[in-house]
Wavefront OBJ file of the C-alpha trace (Angstrom):
o trace
v -194.175 12.842 169.038
v -191.451 14.848 170.828
v -189.147 17.345 169.192
v -186.205 15.037 169.688
v -188.071 12.230 167.932
v -189.030 14.577 165.116
v -185.406 15.547 164.461
v -183.632 12.332 165.428
v -180.868 10.987 163.156
v -181.468 7.869 161.063
v -180.891 4.519 162.690
v -177.251 3.420 162.393
v -176.450 0.759 159.827
v -172.692 0.441 159.925
v -172.047 -0.635 163.521
v -173.163 -3.709 165.415
v -175.424 -3.111 168.415
v -173.954 -3.489 171.875
v -170.387 -2.448 171.018
v -168.368 0.449 172.453
v -169.718 3.926 171.732
v -168.383 7.473 171.791
v -168.081 8.782 175.329
v -169.636 11.993 176.586
v -166.421 12.863 178.396
v -165.830 16.433 177.234
v -166.444 18.962 179.992
v -168.854 21.866 179.446
v -166.119 24.430 180.151
v -163.985 22.816 177.454
v -166.756 23.130 174.876
v -167.436 26.753 175.828
v -163.735 27.626 175.647
v -163.504 25.777 172.337
v -166.404 27.833 171.046
v -164.603 30.997 172.153
v -161.335 29.974 170.523
v -162.787 28.201 167.503
v -163.018 31.320 165.367
v -159.603 32.635 166.420
v -157.079 31.302 163.939
v -154.529 32.274 161.342
v -157.346 33.934 159.382
v -157.498 36.629 162.066
v -153.805 36.863 162.941
v -152.541 36.907 159.342
v -155.431 37.022 156.864
v -156.970 40.246 158.173
v -154.090 42.162 156.589
v -155.200 41.144 153.092
v -158.724 42.363 153.799
v -157.459 45.727 155.028
v -155.386 46.025 151.859
v -158.469 45.950 149.615
v -161.067 47.689 151.794
v -159.034 50.057 153.952
v -160.523 50.956 157.354
v -163.922 49.975 155.917
v -162.845 46.370 156.425
v -164.644 46.886 159.740
v -167.906 46.917 157.781
v -166.881 43.694 156.018
v -166.150 42.022 159.357
v -169.445 43.192 160.866
v -171.414 41.837 157.881
v -169.511 38.536 157.893
v -169.834 38.283 161.674
v -173.581 38.872 161.489
v -173.870 36.119 158.870
v -171.899 33.693 161.041
v -174.030 34.501 164.089
v -177.195 33.697 162.118
v -175.792 30.439 160.717
v -174.537 29.312 164.117
v -177.878 30.129 165.723
v -179.573 27.854 163.187
v -176.931 25.190 163.697
v -177.436 25.520 167.436
v -181.178 24.958 167.029
v -180.544 21.780 165.045
v -177.871 20.406 167.375
v -179.748 21.252 170.577
v -182.721 19.286 169.243
v -180.608 16.418 167.952
v -176.986 16.178 169.181
v -174.979 13.968 166.834
v -171.356 13.514 165.814
v -172.554 13.854 162.236
v -174.116 17.253 163.057
v -175.069 19.057 159.835
v -174.665 15.866 157.767
v -177.300 14.120 159.891
v -179.580 17.144 159.758
v -179.251 17.420 155.966
v -180.066 13.716 155.633
v -183.275 14.137 157.605
v -184.258 17.459 156.058
v -183.298 16.978 152.402
v -182.451 13.313 151.867
v -179.685 10.709 152.138
v -177.780 11.983 149.092
v -177.627 15.464 150.617
v -176.527 14.107 153.996
v -173.759 12.012 152.524
v -172.663 14.738 150.115
v -172.149 17.412 152.762
v -170.563 14.849 155.099
v -167.973 13.741 152.554
v -167.424 17.277 151.267
v -166.743 18.462 154.801
v -164.383 15.541 155.406
v -162.391 16.284 152.238
v -162.195 19.954 153.179
v -161.057 19.229 156.713
v -158.330 16.735 155.817
v -156.978 19.231 153.274
v -156.945 21.902 155.983
v -155.167 19.488 158.361
v -152.304 19.185 155.880
v -152.283 22.939 155.276
v -152.169 23.740 159.002
v -149.337 21.266 159.621
v -147.357 22.639 156.675
v -147.882 26.274 157.697
v -146.940 25.611 161.337
v -143.856 23.714 160.168
v -142.847 26.574 157.852
v -142.965 29.091 160.730
v -141.044 26.689 162.975
v -138.344 26.225 160.333
v -138.102 29.982 159.768
v -137.560 30.449 163.514
v -135.257 27.440 163.912
v -133.517 26.895 160.529
v -131.823 23.696 161.708
v -135.213 21.916 161.821
v -136.304 20.618 158.378
v -139.833 21.646 157.470
v -140.935 18.113 156.609
v -139.795 16.772 159.994
v -141.622 19.513 161.905
v -144.812 18.770 159.953
v -144.387 15.044 160.636
v -143.937 15.649 164.370
v -146.989 17.922 164.564
v -149.164 15.401 162.727
v -147.910 12.523 164.879
v -148.411 14.322 168.196
v -152.000 15.278 167.479
v -152.814 11.870 166.095
v -151.814 10.472 169.490
v -153.848 13.171 171.281
v -156.962 12.220 169.334
v -156.375 8.507 169.922
v -156.186 9.041 173.688
v -159.846 9.997 173.888
v -162.168 12.983 173.820
v -161.244 14.035 177.370
v -157.585 14.509 176.379
v -158.594 16.234 173.157
v -160.846 18.582 175.117
v -158.049 19.381 177.568
v -155.615 20.241 174.758
v -158.154 22.440 172.984
v -159.073 24.137 176.255
v -155.505 25.299 176.821
v -154.915 26.130 173.165
v -158.053 28.267 173.170
v -156.990 29.878 176.451
v -153.639 30.878 174.927
v -155.290 32.306 171.798
v -157.868 34.250 173.766
v -155.189 35.564 176.138
v -153.143 36.705 173.132
v -156.088 38.576 171.618
v -157.042 40.163 174.950
v -153.430 41.239 175.469
v -153.390 42.726 171.971
v -156.627 44.620 172.645
v -155.279 46.025 175.919
v -151.989 47.144 174.333
v -153.788 48.588 171.313
v -156.279 50.504 173.451
v -153.458 51.881 175.619
v -151.621 52.979 172.475
v -154.664 54.765 171.048
v -155.357 56.477 174.376
v -151.754 57.671 174.620
v -150.986 55.688 177.748
v -147.818 53.997 176.456
v -144.505 55.705 177.291
v -142.525 57.131 174.360
v -145.280 56.205 171.869
v -147.509 58.874 170.340
v -151.184 58.097 169.732
v -152.399 58.375 166.121
v -155.900 59.177 167.336
v -158.478 58.651 164.587
v -156.250 59.923 161.779
v -155.787 56.509 160.180
v -159.515 55.769 160.367
v -160.900 58.864 158.687
v -157.911 60.829 157.407
v -155.984 60.483 154.162
v -158.098 58.573 151.643
v -161.029 58.381 154.041
v -162.774 55.516 155.797
v -163.579 53.616 152.578
v -160.805 54.439 150.078
v -162.063 51.846 147.576
v -165.759 52.415 148.207
v -168.416 49.706 148.140
v -166.271 47.607 145.793
v -163.522 47.445 148.402
v -165.967 46.478 151.152
v -167.361 43.683 148.944
v -163.862 42.430 148.092
v -162.962 42.534 151.779
v -166.095 40.561 152.630
v -165.005 37.755 150.308
v -161.707 37.554 152.177
v -162.933 37.790 155.760
v -166.012 35.559 155.509
v -163.750 32.515 155.166
v -161.824 33.498 158.303
v -164.758 32.211 160.362
v -164.297 28.610 159.271
v -163.876 26.357 162.300
v -166.825 27.659 164.290
v -168.804 24.592 163.211
v -166.688 22.194 165.270
v -168.750 22.869 168.406
v -171.757 21.349 166.607
v -169.775 18.118 166.234
v -168.096 18.181 169.644
v -171.301 18.928 171.572
v -172.471 15.329 171.128
v -169.575 14.180 173.333
v -170.425 16.376 176.320
v -172.509 15.287 179.301
v -175.472 17.542 178.463
v -175.264 18.312 174.727
v -178.476 20.334 174.467
v -177.644 22.714 177.293
v -173.967 22.995 176.374
v -174.483 23.791 172.683
v -177.068 26.427 173.581
v -174.634 28.025 176.018
v -171.788 27.957 173.482
v -173.873 29.467 170.685
v -175.098 32.277 172.932
v -171.498 33.396 173.548
v -170.914 33.785 169.816
v -172.228 37.322 169.375
v -169.964 39.010 171.884
v -166.904 36.946 171.042
v -167.123 37.975 167.382
v -167.750 41.595 168.359
v -164.867 41.715 170.847
v -162.258 39.472 169.259
v -162.679 40.123 165.545
v -164.181 43.594 165.248
v -162.217 44.845 168.265
v -158.890 43.546 166.954
v -159.446 44.884 163.449
v -160.514 48.271 164.844
v -157.218 48.484 166.740
v -155.253 47.562 163.599
v -156.873 50.098 161.251
v -156.771 52.817 163.925
v -153.070 52.317 164.664
v -151.748 51.579 161.155
v -152.295 53.359 157.821
v -154.409 50.968 155.740
v -151.868 50.955 152.885
v -148.847 50.255 155.088
v -146.648 47.474 153.597
v -146.164 46.112 157.128
v -149.790 44.911 157.236
v -149.287 42.346 154.479
v -146.679 40.436 156.485
v -148.641 40.481 159.740
v -151.022 43.146 161.065
v -150.726 42.078 164.708
v -146.927 42.193 164.566
v -147.069 45.626 162.905
v -149.203 47.075 165.719
v -147.064 45.527 168.464
v -143.930 46.940 166.858
v -145.503 50.418 166.795
v -146.244 49.908 170.497
v -142.551 48.998 170.943
v -143.320 45.600 172.434
v -139.991 43.728 172.603
v -139.836 40.512 170.604
v -143.186 41.215 168.906
v -142.379 39.152 165.812
v -141.256 36.110 167.814
v -144.235 36.426 170.160
v -146.759 36.498 167.317
v -144.969 33.663 165.521
v -145.533 31.558 168.642
v -149.201 32.590 168.867
v -149.787 31.815 165.180
v -148.184 28.370 165.531
v -150.442 27.711 168.544
v -153.463 28.820 166.491
v -152.462 26.565 163.594
v -151.859 23.545 165.825
v -155.121 24.162 167.657
v -156.896 24.141 164.313
v -155.043 20.984 163.253
v -156.089 19.221 166.455
v -159.710 20.357 166.144
v -159.927 19.540 162.442
v -158.613 16.015 163.019
v -161.241 15.516 165.714
v -164.079 16.794 163.510
v -162.915 14.821 160.456
v -162.798 11.571 162.421
v -166.264 12.141 163.889
v -167.758 12.985 160.517
v -166.497 9.849 158.782
v -167.477 7.833 161.878
v -171.011 9.201 161.602
v -171.135 8.490 157.869
v -170.078 4.896 158.516
v -172.596 4.567 161.336
v -175.346 5.577 158.884
v -174.086 3.343 156.064
v -172.480 6.181 154.082
v -168.879 5.013 154.544
v -167.142 1.644 155.083
v -168.369 0.074 158.324
v -164.789 -0.229 159.620
v -164.832 3.506 160.303
v -167.707 3.040 162.764
v -165.586 0.853 165.051
v -164.950 2.390 168.477
v -162.261 1.419 170.992
v -162.940 0.707 174.652
v -162.028 4.278 175.584
v -164.603 5.648 173.139
v -162.342 6.588 170.219
v -163.234 5.865 166.565
v -159.638 4.792 165.943
v -160.016 3.762 162.310
v -161.759 7.046 161.546
v -158.936 9.009 163.185
v -156.249 7.077 161.314
v -158.059 7.386 157.979
v -158.397 11.138 158.436
v -154.788 11.690 159.419
v -153.460 9.328 156.721
v -154.604 11.699 154.002
v -152.843 14.499 155.840
v -149.577 12.554 156.034
v -149.727 11.777 152.312
v -150.472 15.403 151.496
v -147.583 16.640 153.654
v -145.275 14.227 151.803
v -146.557 15.350 148.412
v -146.181 18.956 149.498
v -142.531 18.190 150.279
v -142.071 16.733 146.785
v -144.057 19.452 144.979
v -144.534 22.340 147.436
v -146.062 24.748 144.926
v -148.678 22.398 143.481
v -150.365 20.043 145.940
v -151.671 22.270 148.722
v -152.662 25.194 146.471
v -154.688 22.776 144.330
v -156.418 21.206 147.335
v -157.118 24.467 149.105
v -158.477 26.002 145.914
v -160.926 23.104 145.553
v -162.190 23.369 149.134
v -161.879 27.149 149.467
v -165.604 27.866 149.120
v -166.800 24.766 150.963
v -167.872 26.887 153.929
v -170.548 28.543 151.750
v -171.892 25.126 150.740
v -171.897 23.979 154.367
v -173.712 27.073 155.615
v -176.268 26.746 152.813
v -176.997 23.134 153.796
v -177.363 24.197 157.438
v -179.776 26.990 156.503
v -181.952 24.822 154.259
v -181.959 22.007 156.840
v -183.019 24.369 159.621
v -185.848 25.826 157.549
v -187.216 22.416 156.574
v -186.866 20.746 159.983
v -188.307 23.760 161.799
v -191.285 23.708 159.418
v -191.706 20.010 160.153
v -191.569 20.620 163.910
v -194.199 23.363 163.582
v -196.488 21.069 161.599
v -196.110 18.406 164.283
v -196.786 20.926 167.033
v -193.398 20.292 168.682
v -191.563 23.534 167.840
v -192.307 24.919 171.310
v -190.161 22.132 172.794
v -186.995 23.174 170.925
v -184.242 23.953 173.487
v -182.830 26.720 171.272
v -184.627 28.597 168.519
v -183.595 30.683 165.548
v -184.614 34.305 165.972
v -187.530 35.699 163.929
v -188.140 32.458 162.045
v -188.607 32.162 159.095
v -187.609 35.717 158.141
v -184.007 35.659 159.380
v -183.513 32.138 158.022
v -184.493 33.233 154.518
v -182.477 36.426 154.963
v -179.434 34.261 155.760
v -180.046 32.248 152.602
v -180.178 35.499 150.622
v -176.926 36.687 152.224
v -175.175 33.437 151.294
v -176.436 33.782 147.733
v -175.173 37.365 147.629
v -171.696 36.303 148.761
v -171.650 33.637 146.028
v -172.680 36.221 143.415
v -169.958 38.602 144.629
v -167.448 35.770 144.287
v -168.325 35.389 140.609
v -167.015 38.900 139.960
v -163.671 38.314 141.693
v -161.190 36.211 139.640
v -159.559 34.394 142.578
v -162.832 33.824 144.427
v -164.544 32.745 141.203
v -161.920 30.051 140.603
v -162.415 28.759 144.149
v -166.182 28.790 143.777
v -166.042 26.886 140.501
v -163.579 24.331 141.886
v -165.786 23.779 144.937
v -168.854 23.426 142.688
v -167.096 20.747 140.633
v -165.948 18.899 143.769
v -169.415 19.085 145.353
v -171.080 17.836 142.161
v -168.631 14.947 141.844
v -169.232 13.872 145.452
v -173.014 14.188 145.010
v -172.968 11.984 141.897
v -170.799 9.416 143.669
v -173.143 9.386 146.691
v -176.197 9.024 144.432
v -174.624 6.109 142.548
v -173.617 4.455 145.834
v -177.165 4.699 147.167
v -178.609 3.328 143.929
v -176.227 0.381 144.116
v -177.212 -0.277 147.744
v -180.905 -0.142 146.830
v -180.392 -2.564 143.938
v -178.533 -4.973 146.201
v -181.428 -4.899 148.681
v -183.912 -5.621 145.892
v -181.862 -8.624 144.784
v -181.928 -10.191 148.253
l 1 2 3 4 5 6 7 8 9 10 11 12 13 14 15 16 17 18 19 20 21 22 23 24 25 26 27 28 29 30 31 32 33 34 35 36 37 38 39 40 41 42 43 44 45 46 47 48 49 50 51 52 53 54 55 56 57 58 59 60 61 62 63 64 65 66 67 68 69 70 71 72 73 74 75 76 77 78 79 80 81 82 83 84 85 86 87 88 89 90 91 92 93 94 95 96 97 98 99 100 101 102 103 104 105 106 107 108 109 110 111 112 113 114 115 116 117 118 119 120 121 122 123 124 125 126 127 128 129 130 131 132 133 134 135 136 137 138 139 140 141 142 143 144 145 146 147 148 149 150 151 152 153 154 155 156 157 158 159 160 161 162 163 164 165 166 167 168 169 170 171 172 173 174 175 176 177 178 179 180 181 182 183 184 185 186 187 188 189 190 191 192 193 194 195 196 197 198 199 200 201 202 203 204 205 206 207 208 209 210 211 212 213 214 215 216 217 218 219 220 221 222 223 224 225 226 227 228 229 230 231 232 233 234 235 236 237 238 239 240 241 242 243 244 245 246 247 248 249 250 251 252 253 254 255 256 257 258 259 260 261 262 263 264 265 266 267 268 269 270 271 272 273 274 275 276 277 278 279 280 281 282 283 284 285 286 287 288 289 290 291 292 293 294 295 296 297 298 299 300 301 302 303 304 305 306 307 308 309 310 311 312 313 314 315 316 317 318 319 320 321 322 323 324 325 326 327 328 329 330 331 332 333 334 335 336 337 338 339 340 341 342 343 344 345 346 347 348 349 350 351 352 353 354 355 356 357 358 359 360 361 362 363 364 365 366 367 368 369 370 371 372 373 374 375 376 377 378 379 380 381 382 383 384 385 386 387 388 389 390 391 392 393 394 395 396 397 398 399 400 401 402 403 404 405 406 407 408 409 410 411 412 413 414 415 416 417 418 419 420 421 422 423 424 425 426 427 428 429 430 431 432 433 434 435 436 437 438 439 440 441 442 443 444 445 446 447 448 449 450 451 452 453 454 455 456 457 458 459 460 461 462 463 464 465 466 467 468 469 470 471 472
C-alpha cells in the first residue's frame, strides 16, 4: 500500500460521481506568495503594539517562541497535506487519524471561526475607510467589501489566486520597505534623524522590564497573530502539483517568520521606547513618523486595509472549501458539495459569505455586542486547530511507519516523534498560561464551550445517520 493510499481522505458521500470538480488552476507562484503573505496581517501591523506594551523589548522572545511553534505546526501540516492534498485539509486528516466526529468537529469549528473573522475583517476595513473618508458610511463600505470579494471567489480559483498574489505582494513590499527604513534609521543614514542606537533595547528598564511574566503575557498576544498560515494547506489542493507546491511553501516559512515578524518587531523596539503611548495606536506608524516619512499614517492605513481585505478574501476561500469538503464527506448538507462548470463550490461560497453579511448587519445594529461576542468565542480556536493537526500527524505518521510507507512521504516532520510531542507540550503550555490571564482565560473557556457544543452536535448527527442506515 502506498503512502498516498495510507493517508487518503474518506470516499465522498455528498456529491454525485461524474459532476464538475474543483479545478487545480492556482499557479505555484501564487501559492508561494500566499504562503509568504498569509502570516502578514493586522496582527503584525497593529497587534504587535499590545505585545510590546506588556513585555517590553523582550516581546522579541515571545515572537521567537511563537514563531518556532508555528514553524513546527506548519511542518506537520505540510507532511499531512503533501501526502494527501485535500480541500478539507486538517479536517480530512483528523477524520482519518482520530475519527469522523473529530474530523467534522474541527471542520465546523474552523468554518465558524473563519466566517466570524470574515465579518470582523470587513468591519475593521470599513471603519478605517470611514475614518479616512468620513462621507462614506461604515455599513456601506463593509457591504461593498463583502460583495466584491464574494464575486472574486465566485469567478474561480485562478482569479482568487491572482488577487491574493497581488495583495501578498503589496503586504510584503510594505514590510520590506519598513525594514529598509528602520535599518537606515538605526544606522544613522537618514538625514535630520538621530539614531537611538540600542538605548531602547537595553537601556531604561532593561530588555525585559516585566520579566518572565511579561514574556508569557506577550506570548499569549502574539501567538494568535499567526492565524491565517493554515490557508495554504487548503489552497494547495487546487494547484497543479499539490505535493511539490505545499512542500515548497512550507520550507519558506522559517525565513519569512524570522525576517518579517522578528525583523519588524526588532526595528520597532529598537526605535521606540517600549512604553511609548504612540505604540498602542500603531507601532509601524510610530516608527515611520520618527523617520519623518511624509504621510506615514495615511500610508499605513492603506496597508492595513489591504491586509484586512486580503485576509477577508482568503478566509472566504478557505471557509467555502471547508464546508464543501464537509459536504463531500457527508458532514454537511449535500448542496454545499455542488460545483459549477468553472470549478467553484458556489453554494459553499454563498453560505459562508451569508453569515458574514448577517453579522455585518447585526454589528451595525449593535456594534459593541455582536463581533466582540463572536471573536471571544473563536479567539482560541487556533490552539484547538493546531492540537488537532499535531495529534493527526503523530497518529498518521505512526500508521505509515507500521505499514512501511513512511519513507515515501514527500515531506517529513523533523526529529519525529520528539518534536511532534514537544509541539504538543508547547500547545498545552500556552493553554495553561491562558488560564492565568483573565482575558485569555475567557476566550479559552468560550472556545472550549463552542468546541464541545459542535462535537456533541456532530456525534448526534453521526448517530442519527447510523440509525437511518440500520433501518434501511
